[in-house]
N, C-alpha and C positions, 0 to 999 in steps of 0.2 A: 328939660324933661326928661331930651333923648340924650344931653351925656351924661349926667349918671344912669339910664340903662345901660350902655356902652361901659359903662367904669364898672358897674355890677356885673357884666359882660367875662370882664375881662380878666374881675378878682377873683368870681366863681370857678374860671378856663384857670387863675396861678393856685387854689385851690386844689382841682379837681389833677391839674400837674402834680402837683410836691406829695395829694395822698395815693395816686397813683402806683408812685414808687411802694405806701407801705401793705396796703389793705385790697386784694382784688374784689372781696365783699362786701366794703364799705363801698364804693366804685359801680361797683353794683346798683346800689342804696341810690347812692348822689346823683347818679347818671338818673337814673326813676324820680326823684326828687324834681331836680332843672327840667326835668323832657317832661310835666308835668307844669309845674312853674312856665315855662317859657310859653308852655304850649294854652295858656290860662291866659298870660299876657300878649299872645298876639289874637289869639279870637277875637279878645276884646279892644287889641286895640284896629278888628277890622270892624268889627264892630262897629263902632266907634264912626271910622272911617264914612265905612256903606250910612249911621246916621247923618255925618254935615253933607248926606252928596242931596 
C-alpha cells in the first residue's frame, strides 16, 4: 500500500516537473487537483489511524 502511494507521488512529481516546462495554467489546475487528492488521502489516512486507536 505505502509503496504504491510513494510510486504515485513520484510519478505525479515527474509529470508535474515535465509539465512545468510547458504550461503555467495547466500546472495551476494540476496543482489544485493534486492538493485536493492529497488532502483527501491524508484525511482518510488520519481518520483510519484514529479509528484503529
